[in-house]
Steps between C-alpha positions, in 0.01 A plus 500: 500500500814306416492346153619136497822438307438336161706398200431658163413261217830587329703389801302176535531444124881521523502266802285257301752497213793462741328206675465317168864566405640391838266200513628372165867555589460332839318204340794448263744528790309243706485262204871522411650574846751736340774682694453876534799588281341310208250784456787747449745307283320232298370606154188282549390733782414764237259256331331413832465869595354557153239230566420660836472841335268359232287333771479828693425701183212270403376522861510880472275489192258258668484716814446815295198329343343347814628759753483267800732737686227765507357313801600638840762279666361591843177312418642216290281190503465157339355670192825693456703179530285341228555807278877481554504126425313570176752767399804282577347202319423707192851650513652151511285381209601796280867457603492134388350598165770762437803284589354209303499710184847642574702186567245246629645561849752224458739648755235577763456234774131408510487496882583872501153577363284374792760625749497852353116498494486401868775739618356795306156446654655458847688830467188687381282362780780541756537868415136552592530308827810699602317824421197403710678357806609828664198699385194290578379490856602174674588320176863461603386342829392191304867415471466393865299205633142587596563443871796746503331799336430817693148632543441814292544790739214747520262281299204321654470120470223405256320166472341423162188283460454337161636251249856503366393630158335804661783557749776510237428846360435662838819364656701623201359851536545509876864390481589721205363823652704632796226757568250233599413507873461120508724204433356148441590239762264215413207377294188314613378295202175316423704220335656236723765414238649852529560489878873478573603650166668839452431774247774763457624390841160542671372177665150356462429450868151349534189380324208741510254263668755422775612859561379639831554830677730459800672190360813630329641266232854381576675702224355822649596447864737799491266728302221716644262521206371855466272467196324233295463533124206311345579428135138411422162596645517374861125430514432366150826311439607401852167486686613708798217577746448828687612322818826388335566849365424641844765271651760633256404861573502435875851353467614836363550403136444751219300325227606590146425420137679594176401844374203484264682688225814289491348298218495808276823643368808507721489414871451799723806588705577443865218450750230545233581147380293371794171626643342433838177306452190689617279300734208491253699278264500229767122497542344169392323544166444330167736684266398542138750440222419541131721456191685818412482451122175688421597797716853516358359494146269787595755720678835445323610809313180697579466850642336472845360775723415434865308754709547480875838347417637567849221311679492136602329367187639757256860442606463122465350545153805711414738230628327232297507722191880498532504123542286449189720728289282800415658750261420821690348549846331819617462526878234755597420601857420816695707391803854629451650262756328183373579586138864562588524165684362281220700690236817455706431130551447435129806710422710234673404242237698455179248481216448625147173662609473879503322662793347834598369609840217753472380704797131567431155476659233305313251770603680749268341431161727729298816358657385141445421566133842664458675196648306255280568706187872486582522135609254339255458182711384169354360374832381705798465355851295740713589420862478856638223519762407601850422167666495554877137445599494719813693790346284513187188469714605816684620674181247396234579786262865392482393143428283613209767728355762224491300182450233638264631815333857367492388173339289689244798721412730201451244304295444790261873570474567132422234485229614836362858370475368182334642268762435137417375417851383672818481296821328632813611353833180463703403344834250261656371798700338620176248214536184604688703794636431606857755782509602795284830345392331186366229706335749723318682190369166355379430824317852483355420151363182636343694779328645240262151463350469876440797516264408544131619230262877518460806292415575448871395175666360576846494270801476511879652244736334461838665326796513508879769594748865443423738395775738776595349778289495851645212533746419128518478327835832317461736799535272638774522172692876489441543845657272417793692177570833686482373742766397213725127510422216497530396391150166657416229319298163658429283189549561131587320381184620755245666332202667608177644351182881516482783433257854629469578806291706309236223241464232767458706681236574171322127441461440861391755451222348168394153653479651775283648234271159329481337828397769565236459157341128522422278701272410825673136498610502801727620537859578186700503443875716229659508357852800330654457168677580596858451157655320479833453812714727530805375599845693809605522375859668180376735709287597703808579181696713362217699822474563500873628141473717593200658770713606239755234604753199328653149644441321623813812429707776712350272709276134576574227517232233768550170535311406862430171472308420549132582840352255708301446344157681176592345158429539170682580332166573613145363341183653505151187525281174692522136418427454458126868421447589151380869414558617224264840325492731655245847356563652348813458747786288748302124541456325731256187685608215452255171677541313823446669833452411795718631803309149591386443642848822703498558762233759775461261767634446308824871431521580869462250589775677261737845635409384863536373429853834340585695794356287730715593301810135431583562176684144426614361563152771280349407213732132535406576512126731197525231302684233597243728410210584160647133432571411566138795302365399194703130511408387187315 
């Protein structure tokens, strides 16, 4: 890859000194209007050049101290201009002090001082502008009037939706990076006062509430908008409905948002700066937002280990660990591909955090203990699990080995390594379980009560479906819609609790902070406020509309009947459990413990049957164990 041409600091340092010298000499020339030959024959010229040299020498000392020229000229900004103005001002102040003590500056015209300050700053700023003009994509085009500029060849026209403050950074990045596939042509703003204004040459073409598909604003008559970039959440911030989103999709627009990781470290290069918005992010919901302070205090500088780090929940936990500034992150997964993907994604973020990707299976007790002994985590998030109801139903031994034995291995490794906290990611299917997957997760919750007293605080967080997670209905519906249908729903009345993956993880982290802040009184179990359950049939219709299609006309909906172990509705708490509000969006389960009916001998019997591949026996043992656990 071609390395962009840059100046060394030494070269820029010498240019800085030269700019001060020339600025002072030119200021004197402008003040006195001297003929050129005066500088070569008059004895006073030596004194003036001496003043200029002294000014430049003092400027060299000031620059050596502040090192403003260390900044890259290619990305010079208003902050750099302020730094240069500070340096020149300080140089002028020191220069005045020196000449005052030498001869009180009696021979120096006072008007030379502000002139030399202004000219020196102009030369320093001008050098940066001249360096950027030929090198930054389309910057030189701003020398021309807006109506005379050429459209960027090979780049797709992009319409931004958001306020001027949000659009500023994105437009800068898009214009500065020639590798971007899009170029901004207009902004739709929620503020009427911004319509008609321009930002970096890009016009604000319409107000959000007046913007309609098919009605092209006048400034965009000659542009065929290819993509739309939403600078804030299109549902929460802008109130877009599924029908409105469907219109945009039907018109052929790609719907984008800024990449989630651009807020951490340096912006990711090229097309990774923008991400196409998955349909589930447009679904109407009541998003949950909690203050980040408690979580940041908990995570910053800590050593974190995430099992199942390549999965939907585990990978989002890993991303948020980066955002909250953890000291070291261990990514553990048995899927080579998923582990590689999340490790590669986090590798694109500039951060002081260290990171290690570990290929391991939670079923392997010796390997897990080895990893924990090496990593010595402070906090463990156990997201590794088999969670597909139908697959685990048909492979019960595998479900027990991962969800029960794997959880037991990780719990004991965490307590053995003296981790401060262990957090189990559970599910609403663990409540009154009607299938093997839910039952194994309920047993996994109960394992927390089997652990002998230790320094590790133990908790489980139970929540429902997350939009867009692997195996959930949303990606299944998305694929079925892309193929032209039909969209399959098991039952007209089946409903589930839903939230987005980032929201679910946000609440998991807040429950962890709650657990860390209190006196440890044994294992805790938290529930996430999931709002009202959503009918899956309604969800299917909304996704069809979001795709720009019409339900039952363009895409059919078919009902296939409930699968084995599937319920019409899920609940979040069981008989004998008393969920009480803890913090916003989080409940804590109070009530009796059930570990008295599950001991290590019974656990080992269940695991031995699973290791032997005796599926029918495993199913029977799981059912018996759950029956005893749930007895009053």
